[in-house]
PyMOL commands that place a pseudoatom at each C-alpha (Angstrom):
pseudoatom trace, name=CA, resn=MET, resi=1, chain=A, elem=C, hetatm=0, pos=[-0.370, -0.127, 0.121]
pseudoatom trace, name=CA, resn=HIS, resi=2, chain=A, elem=C, hetatm=0, pos=[1.214, 3.450, -1.060]
pseudoatom trace, name=CA, resn=TRP, resi=3, chain=A, elem=C, hetatm=0, pos=[0.745, 6.579, 1.220]
pseudoatom trace, name=CA, resn=TRP, resi=4, chain=A, elem=C, hetatm=0, pos=[-1.524, 8.007, -1.660]
pseudoatom trace, name=CA, resn=ASP, resi=5, chain=A, elem=C, hetatm=0, pos=[-3.906, 5.200, -1.746]
pseudoatom trace, name=CA, resn=TYR, resi=6, chain=A, elem=C, hetatm=0, pos=[-4.474, 5.352, 2.092]
pseudoatom trace, name=CA, resn=GLY, resi=7, chain=A, elem=C, hetatm=0, pos=[-7.246, 8.222, 2.077]
pseudoatom trace, name=CA, resn=TRP, resi=8, chain=A, elem=C, hetatm=0, pos=[-9.195, 5.796, -0.344]
pseudoatom trace, name=CA, resn=SER, resi=9, chain=A, elem=C, hetatm=0, pos=[-9.075, 2.575, 2.241]
pseudoatom trace, name=CA, resn=MET, resi=10, chain=A, elem=C, hetatm=0, pos=[-10.972, 4.631, 4.532]
pseudoatom trace, name=CA, resn=GLY, resi=11, chain=A, elem=C, hetatm=0, pos=[-14.299, 4.007, 2.836]
pseudoatom trace, name=CA, resn=LEU, resi=12, chain=A, elem=C, hetatm=0, pos=[-17.247, 5.994, 2.974]
pseudoatom trace, name=CA, resn=TRP, resi=13, chain=A, elem=C, hetatm=0, pos=[-18.075, 5.383, 6.419]
pseudoatom trace, name=CA, resn=GLY, resi=14, chain=A, elem=C, hetatm=0, pos=[-14.609, 6.813, 7.445]
pseudoatom trace, name=CA, resn=TRP, resi=15, chain=A, elem=C, hetatm=0, pos=[-14.832, 9.697, 5.553]
pseudoatom trace, name=CA, resn=PHE, resi=16, chain=A, elem=C, hetatm=0, pos=[-18.106, 10.641, 7.096]
pseudoatom trace, name=CA, resn=LEU, resi=17, chain=A, elem=C, hetatm=0, pos=[-17.142, 10.077, 10.529]
pseudoatom trace, name=CA, resn=MET, resi=18, chain=A, elem=C, hetatm=0, pos=[-14.294, 12.758, 9.730]
pseudoatom trace, name=CA, resn=VAL, resi=19, chain=A, elem=C, hetatm=0, pos=[-16.274, 14.866, 8.411]
pseudoatom trace, name=CA, resn=LEU, resi=20, chain=A, elem=C, hetatm=0, pos=[-18.685, 14.424, 11.295]
pseudoatom trace, name=CA, resn=ILE, resi=21, chain=A, elem=C, hetatm=0, pos=[-16.048, 15.055, 13.844]
pseudoatom trace, name=CA, resn=TRP, resi=22, chain=A, elem=C, hetatm=0, pos=[-14.641, 18.433, 12.089]
pseudoatom trace, name=CA, resn=VAL, resi=23, chain=A, elem=C, hetatm=0, pos=[-18.244, 19.724, 12.151]
pseudoatom trace, name=CA, resn=LEU, resi=24, chain=A, elem=C, hetatm=0, pos=[-18.753, 19.000, 15.525]
pseudoatom trace, name=CA, resn=VAL, resi=25, chain=A, elem=C, hetatm=0, pos=[-15.422, 20.394, 16.420]
pseudoatom trace, name=CA, resn=ILE, resi=26, chain=A, elem=C, hetatm=0, pos=[-16.160, 23.562, 14.592]
pseudoatom trace, name=CA, resn=LEU, resi=27, chain=A, elem=C, hetatm=0, pos=[-19.893, 23.950, 15.982]
pseudoatom trace, name=CA, resn=GLY, resi=28, chain=A, elem=C, hetatm=0, pos=[-18.340, 23.510, 19.496]
pseudoatom trace, name=CA, resn=ILE, resi=29, chain=A, elem=C, hetatm=0, pos=[-15.702, 26.365, 18.933]
pseudoatom trace, name=CA, resn=VAL, resi=30, chain=A, elem=C, hetatm=0, pos=[-18.505, 28.473, 17.450]
pseudoatom trace, name=CA, resn=LEU, resi=31, chain=A, elem=C, hetatm=0, pos=[-20.594, 28.230, 20.542]
pseudoatom trace, name=CA, resn=LEU, resi=32, chain=A, elem=C, hetatm=0, pos=[-17.498, 28.810, 23.039]
pseudoatom trace, name=CA, resn=VAL, resi=33, chain=A, elem=C, hetatm=0, pos=[-16.973, 31.925, 21.239]
pseudoatom trace, name=CA, resn=ARG, resi=34, chain=A, elem=C, hetatm=0, pos=[-20.254, 33.120, 21.026]
pseudoatom trace, name=CA, resn=SER, resi=35, chain=A, elem=C, hetatm=0, pos=[-20.685, 32.529, 24.819]
pseudoatom trace, name=CA, resn=ALA, resi=36, chain=A, elem=C, hetatm=0, pos=[-17.417, 33.975, 25.689]
pseudoatom trace, name=CA, resn=LEU, resi=37, chain=A, elem=C, hetatm=0, pos=[-17.906, 37.154, 23.594]
pseudoatom trace, name=CA, resn=GLY, resi=38, chain=A, elem=C, hetatm=0, pos=[-21.780, 37.106, 24.908]
pseudoatom trace, name=CA, resn=THR, resi=39, chain=A, elem=C, hetatm=0, pos=[-23.671, 37.157, 21.516]
pseudoatom trace, name=CA, resn=GLY, resi=40, chain=A, elem=C, hetatm=0, pos=[-25.756, 34.111, 22.572]
pseudoatom trace, name=CA, resn=LYS, resi=41, chain=A, elem=C, hetatm=0, pos=[-29.203, 34.423, 24.191]
pseudoatom trace, name=CA, resn=LYS, resi=42, chain=A, elem=C, hetatm=0, pos=[-28.792, 37.014, 26.798]
pseudoatom trace, name=CA, resn=ILE, resi=43, chain=A, elem=C, hetatm=0, pos=[-31.095, 36.595, 30.108]
pseudoatom trace, name=CA, resn=GLU, resi=44, chain=A, elem=C, hetatm=0, pos=[-32.573, 40.006, 31.005]
pseudoatom trace, name=CA, resn=ARG, resi=45, chain=A, elem=C, hetatm=0, pos=[-32.831, 40.255, 34.991]
pseudoatom trace, name=CA, resn=GLU, resi=46, chain=A, elem=C, hetatm=0, pos=[-35.528, 42.199, 36.601]
pseudoatom trace, name=CA, resn=THR, resi=47, chain=A, elem=C, hetatm=0, pos=[-34.330, 45.016, 38.235]
pseudoatom trace, name=CA, resn=ALA, resi=48, chain=A, elem=C, hetatm=0, pos=[-36.143, 45.520, 42.177]
pseudoatom trace, name=CA, resn=LEU, resi=49, chain=A, elem=C, hetatm=0, pos=[-38.226, 48.199, 40.820]
pseudoatom trace, name=CA, resn=THR, resi=50, chain=A, elem=C, hetatm=0, pos=[-39.411, 46.465, 37.956]
pseudoatom trace, name=CA, resn=LEU, resi=51, chain=A, elem=C, hetatm=0, pos=[-40.544, 43.643, 40.543]
pseudoatom trace, name=CA, resn=LEU, resi=52, chain=A, elem=C, hetatm=0, pos=[-42.117, 46.575, 42.597]
pseudoatom trace, name=CA, resn=GLU, resi=53, chain=A, elem=C, hetatm=0, pos=[-44.008, 47.904, 39.591]
pseudoatom trace, name=CA, resn=LYS, resi=54, chain=A, elem=C, hetatm=0, pos=[-45.312, 44.170, 38.805]
pseudoatom trace, name=CA, resn=ARG, resi=55, chain=A, elem=C, hetatm=0, pos=[-46.422, 43.295, 42.455]
pseudoatom trace, name=CA, resn=TYR, resi=56, chain=A, elem=C, hetatm=0, pos=[-48.204, 46.988, 42.428]
pseudoatom trace, name=CA, resn=ALA, resi=57, chain=A, elem=C, hetatm=0, pos=[-50.142, 46.298, 39.234]
pseudoatom trace, name=CA, resn=ARG, resi=58, chain=A, elem=C, hetatm=0, pos=[-51.192, 42.555, 40.470]
pseudoatom trace, name=CA, resn=GLY, resi=59, chain=A, elem=C, hetatm=0, pos=[-52.549, 44.472, 43.476]
pseudoatom trace, name=CA, resn=GLU, resi=60, chain=A, elem=C, hetatm=0, pos=[-50.052, 42.335, 45.789]
pseudoatom trace, name=CA, resn=ILE, resi=61, chain=A, elem=C, hetatm=0, pos=[-49.119, 45.700, 47.590]
pseudoatom trace, name=CA, resn=SER, resi=62, chain=A, elem=C, hetatm=0, pos=[-51.127, 49.119, 48.518]
pseudoatom trace, name=CA, resn=ARG, resi=63, chain=A, elem=C, hetatm=0, pos=[-50.072, 52.698, 47.161]
pseudoatom trace, name=CA, resn=GLU, resi=64, chain=A, elem=C, hetatm=0, pos=[-48.303, 53.490, 50.232]
pseudoatom trace, name=CA, resn=GLU, resi=65, chain=A, elem=C, hetatm=0, pos=[-46.112, 50.864, 50.293]
pseudoatom trace, name=CA, resn=PHE, resi=66, chain=A, elem=C, hetatm=0, pos=[-45.200, 51.076, 46.518]
pseudoatom trace, name=CA, resn=GLU, resi=67, chain=A, elem=C, hetatm=0, pos=[-44.481, 54.643, 46.968]
pseudoatom trace, name=CA, resn=ARG, resi=68, chain=A, elem=C, hetatm=0, pos=[-42.604, 54.424, 50.073]
pseudoatom trace, name=CA, resn=THR, resi=69, chain=A, elem=C, hetatm=0, pos=[-40.593, 51.427, 48.959]
pseudoatom trace, name=CA, resn=ARG, resi=70, chain=A, elem=C, hetatm=0, pos=[-40.081, 53.262, 45.456]
pseudoatom trace, name=CA, resn=SER, resi=71, chain=A, elem=C, hetatm=0, pos=[-38.653, 56.145, 47.437]
pseudoatom trace, name=CA, resn=ASP, resi=72, chain=A, elem=C, hetatm=0, pos=[-36.052, 53.745, 48.892]
pseudoatom trace, name=CA, resn=LEU, resi=73, chain=A, elem=C, hetatm=0, pos=[-34.931, 52.130, 45.754]
pseudoatom trace, name=CA, resn=ILE, resi=74, chain=A, elem=C, hetatm=0, pos=[-34.546, 55.401, 43.846]
pseudoatom trace, name=CA, resn=LYS, resi=75, chain=A, elem=C, hetatm=0, pos=[-32.527, 57.297, 46.730]
pseudoatom trace, name=CA, resn=ASP, resi=76, chain=A, elem=C, hetatm=0, pos=[-29.815, 54.121, 46.453]
for i in range(1, 76): cmd.bond("trace and resi %d" % i, "trace and resi %d" % (i + 1))
show_as sticks, trace
zoom trace
């Protein structure tokens, strides 16, 4: 067997497996870079003021409690 014949002796499944491995490696690198740069899906965290406004809108707290807590949050 010569060195130039070796590639053809892998057969169809060998080539398929090699391409699949490279695709997975490249995909892994892309996902790693995207997560490092923060370009993936961003999870938006709610602020304390947003949570307070939602509680007031649902009627969980009174107007006085809303105003008092809101003024405390805005001062900080």
